[in-house]
C-alpha positions as semicolon CSV with decimal commas, in nm:
position;residue;x (nm);y (nm);z (nm)
1;M;0,000;0,000;0,000
2;Y;0,280;0,239;0,096
3;E;0,461;0,172;-0,231
4;K;0,142;0,241;-0,428
5;I;0,099;0,575;-0,251
6;K;0,461;0,662;-0,325
7;S;0,408;0,571;-0,690
8;V;0,102;0,796;-0,714
9;L;0,275;1,090;-0,543
10;S;0,578;1,059;-0,769
11;K;0,358;1,120;-1,075
12;W;0,255;1,473;-0,966
13;W;0,407;1,612;-1,286
14;I;0,128;1,450;-1,492
15;A;-0,129;1,678;-1,324
16;L;0,100;1,975;-1,388
17;I;0,129;1,898;-1,760
18;L;-0,246;1,842;-1,788
19;G;-0,309;2,173;-1,613
20;I;-0,084;2,361;-1,853
21;L;-0,243;2,192;-2,156
22;L;-0,592;2,275;-2,028
23;I;-0,502;2,640;-1,980
24;V;-0,357;2,655;-2,331
25;A;-0,673;2,490;-2,470
26;G;-0,892;2,729;-2,269
27;V;-0,710;3,034;-2,404
28;W;-0,755;2,900;-2,759
29;M;-1,129;2,852;-2,693
30;L;-1,161;3,211;-2,572
31;Q;-0,986;3,337;-2,884
32;N;-1,185;3,106;-3,115
33;P;-1,526;3,048;-2,948
34;G;-1,700;2,953;-3,274
35;D;-1,440;2,692;-3,366
36;A;-1,445;2,562;-3,008
37;V;-1,819;2,492;-3,029
38;G;-1,771;2,310;-3,360
39;V;-1,495;2,094;-3,213
40;L;-1,702;2,010;-2,905
41;A;-2,001;1,918;-3,121
42;K;-1,793;1,688;-3,341
43;V;-1,633;1,522;-3,038
44;L;-1,972;1,451;-2,879
45;V;-2,116;1,315;-3,205
46;A;-1,811;1,089;-3,242
47;V;-1,853;0,970;-2,882
48;F;-2,218;0,885;-2,948
49;I;-2,139;0,685;-3,262
50;L;-1,829;0,507;-3,130
51;T;-1,992;0,423;-2,796
52;G;-2,298;0,289;-2,974
53;V;-2,096;0,075;-3,218
54;Y;-1,883;-0,064;-2,935
55;S;-2,195;-0,143;-2,731
56;V;-2,353;-0,326;-3,026
57;F;-2,054;-0,556;-3,067
58;Y;-2,019;-0,600;-2,690
59;V;-2,384;-0,700;-2,644
60;L;-2,378;-0,940;-2,941
61;G;-2,058;-1,098;-2,814
62;N;-2,186;-1,139;-2,458
63;K;-2,561;-1,189;-2,504
64;D;-2,547;-1,523;-2,320
65;R;-2,430;-1,343;-2,005
66;I;-2,647;-1,030;-2,031
67;P;-3,005;-1,051;-1,899
68;A;-3,257;-0,901;-2,143
69;W;-2,972;-0,830;-2,386
70;G;-3,222;-0,725;-2,652
71;W;-3,294;-0,399;-2,470
72;D;-2,922;-0,321;-2,442
73;L;-2,880;-0,393;-2,812
74;A;-3,172;-0,165;-2,898
75;A;-3,027;0,114;-2,684
76;A;-2,688;0,079;-2,854
77;I;-2,845;0,090;-3,201
78;I;-3,049;0,398;-3,106
79;M;-2,730;0,567;-2,986
80;V;-2,563;0,499;-3,322
81;I;-2,867;0,630;-3,510
82;M;-2,877;0,942;-3,293
83;G;-2,509;1,003;-3,358
84;I;-2,553;0,970;-3,735
85;A;-2,862;1,193;-3,726
86;L;-2,671;1,460;-3,534
87;L;-2,413;1,469;-3,812
88;F;-2,680;1,623;-4,037
89;A;-2,849;1,840;-3,772
90;P;-2,618;2,124;-3,664
91;V;-2,889;2,292;-3,455
92;A;-2,950;1,971;-3,264
93;Q;-2,574;1,939;-3,221
94;L;-2,570;2,278;-3,049
95;G;-2,853;2,173;-2,818
96;L;-2,674;1,852;-2,732
97;V;-2,344;2,028;-2,674
98;G;-2,515;2,291;-2,459
99;G;-2,689;2,035;-2,238
100;M;-2,386;1,810;-2,209
101;F;-2,163;2,107;-2,141
102;A;-2,383;2,232;-1,856
103;A;-2,381;1,882;-1,701
104;G;-2,006;1,856;-1,751
105;V;-1,944;2,194;-1,587
106;L;-2,155;2,087;-1,289
107;L;-1,951;1,768;-1,247
108;M;-1,629;1,967;-1,279
109;G;-1,745;2,195;-0,997
110;I;-1,829;1,903;-0,770
111;N;-1,492;1,746;-0,848
112;S;-1,313;2,072;-0,765
113;I;-1,482;2,090;-0,423
114;E;-1,380;1,728;-0,354
115;S;-1,023;1,811;-0,456
116;S;-1,017;2,113;-0,221
117;I;-1,118;1,891;0,071
118;A;-0,847;1,639;-0,021
119;I;-0,564;1,892;-0,046
120;K;-0,683;2,066;0,273
121;K;-0,626;1,737;0,458
122;M;-0,276;1,735;0,305
123;G;-0,207;2,068;0,477
124;V;-0,206;2,283;0,162
125;K;-0,275;2,647;0,258
126;T;-0,418;2,740;-0,085
127;W;-0,691;2,474;-0,068
128;W;-0,955;2,748;-0,058
129;L;-0,865;2,854;-0,415
130;T;-0,980;2,516;-0,545
131;L;-1,295;2,545;-0,331
132;V;-1,375;2,887;-0,479
133;I;-1,317;2,751;-0,830
134;G;-1,556;2,465;-0,757
135;I;-1,829;2,694;-0,623
136;L;-1,798;2,937;-0,915
137;T;-1,807;2,645;-1,159
138;I;-2,127;2,508;-1,006
139;I;-2,288;2,855;-1,019
140;A;-2,190;2,878;-1,387
141;A;-2,340;2,533;-1,454
142;I;-2,670;2,637;-1,295
143;M;-2,678;2,956;-1,501
144;L;-2,614;2,760;-1,820
145;A;-2,880;2,501;-1,736
146;F;-3,151;2,765;-1,681
147;N;-3,045;2,981;-1,976
148;P;-3,010;2,744;-2,274
149;V;-3,003;3,029;-2,526
150;L;-2,724;3,201;-2,335
151;N;-2,556;2,863;-2,306
152;I;-2,553;2,807;-2,682
153;L;-2,462;3,164;-2,781
154;T;-2,172;3,188;-2,535
155;L;-2,077;2,820;-2,527
156;G;-1,728;2,869;-2,669
157;T;-1,647;3,141;-2,415
158;W;-1,788;2,941;-2,123
159;A;-1,598;2,635;-2,237
160;G;-1,276;2,836;-2,248
161;I;-1,329;2,978;-1,899
162;A;-1,421;2,637;-1,753
163;T;-1,119;2,474;-1,917
164;I;-0,883;2,741;-1,783
165;L;-1,027;2,708;-1,431
166;K;-0,983;2,332;-1,448
167;G;-0,625;2,380;-1,564
168;V;-0,556;2,610;-1,267
169;E;-0,705;2,349;-1,035
170;F;-0,483;2,077;-1,183
171;I;-0,175;2,293;-1,127
172;I;-0,275;2,362;-0,763
173;V;-0,325;1,989;-0,706
174;A;0,007;1,912;-0,879
175;I;0,190;2,154;-0,646
176;A;0,020;2,000;-0,342
177;V;0,107;1,645;-0,449
178;S;0,463;1,753;-0,530
179;K;0,503;1,889;-0,175
180;A;0,359;1,567;-0,032
181;N;0,603;1,367;-0,246
182;S;0,895;1,575;-0,115
183;A;0,773;1,530;0,243
184;V;0,760;1,151;0,198
185;K;1,114;1,146;0,055
186;N;1,245;1,361;0,342
187;A;1,072;1,137;0,597
188;E;1,226;0,827;0,437
189;K;1,568;0,991;0,447
190;E;1,529;1,087;0,814
191;V;1,417;0,734;0,907
192;K;1,711;0,585;0,716
193;N;1,956;0,819;0,890
194;Y;1,801;0,741;1,229
195;V;1,830;0,365;1,171
196;E;2,192;0,405;1,059
197;E;2,279;0,619;1,362
198;T;2,105;0,372;1,595
199;R;2,297;0,082;1,438
200;K;2,628;0,265;1,486
201;E;2,543;0,348;1,848
202;Y;2,451;-0,016;1,910
203;E;2,775;-0,142;1,758
204;E;2,978;0,112;1,954
205;G;2,795;0,011;2,276
206;V;2,860;-0,358;2,215
207;Q;3,227;-0,287;2,144
208;A;3,254;-0,081;2,464
209;V;3,106;-0,368;2,667
210;K;3,349;-0,615;2,510
211;E;3,644;-0,392;2,592
212;A;3,522;-0,341;2,949
213;V;3,483;-0,717;3,002
214;K;3,829;-0,783;2,859
215;K;3,983;-0,511;3,075
216;E;3,804;-0,618;3,394
217;Y;3,815;-0,997;3,359
218;G;4,071;-1,055;3,085
219;V;3,812;-1,235;2,870
220;N;3,787;-1,191;2,496
221;V;3,410;-1,197;2,441
222;D;3,430;-1,278;2,070
223;K;3,675;-1,561;2,127
224;A;3,470;-1,696;2,418
225;A;3,157;-1,689;2,205
226;E;3,330;-1,884;1,930
227;E;3,452;-2,145;2,181
228;I;3,102;-2,185;2,329
229;K;2,952;-2,220;1,980
230;K;3,212;-2,485;1,891
231;A;3,151;-2,673;2,214
232;V;2,777;-2,681;2,152
233;E;2,834;-2,810;1,798
234;D;3,072;-3,077;1,921
235;A;2,825;-3,186;2,190
236;G;2,556;-3,217;1,926
237;K;2,775;-3,434;1,709
238;E;2,858;-3,665;2,002
239;E;2,487;-3,713;2,083
240;K;2,426;-3,824;1,723
């Protein structure tokens, strides 16, 4: 378990890279809101079609293990049909993107609040920034959900802002995890040094006792131990 935690903490740089990429993507969306909406629409349509096709093959290949597999197959086929239909219905694409985007923003906000709680427990002083981002994101999601026209007209801009906020959150988390990773490494180093110092003190103490015994009684402890060990071995051989 400890090794798994260490492995996760050591990969803090992944969150940092993702954060930077998200910020770059968000800035591009703000500069090109119309293109951003088109890209989002195409991605969602592709997800619909690919998910549906995969589900069709999965259900057909596992129908013996899926109860009422016919309903699952029908749902997968409908998803494919919807995806193909959306290819030729740009207005419907916008509606889909708007609804999915509002739901996605809401989930992003909830995730940000959960992340703020997690990094607060790690002792990160800037945890409240992630909390504020989460709250603002949820407020934005609610506004988008209750204003579909505003959602569609400003979708590219909202997507850019949400992406940038998520990128900032990723960077905050990356910094927090990086500090935790450094703390773990320092703790390991301190424990290792303590064990080494304790071992040296023990060896020095044992050597001091041996010297005191030799000085006081003229007995070489190491030599006496070897003789006792040999005597025990010889006695064991004689019994056999």
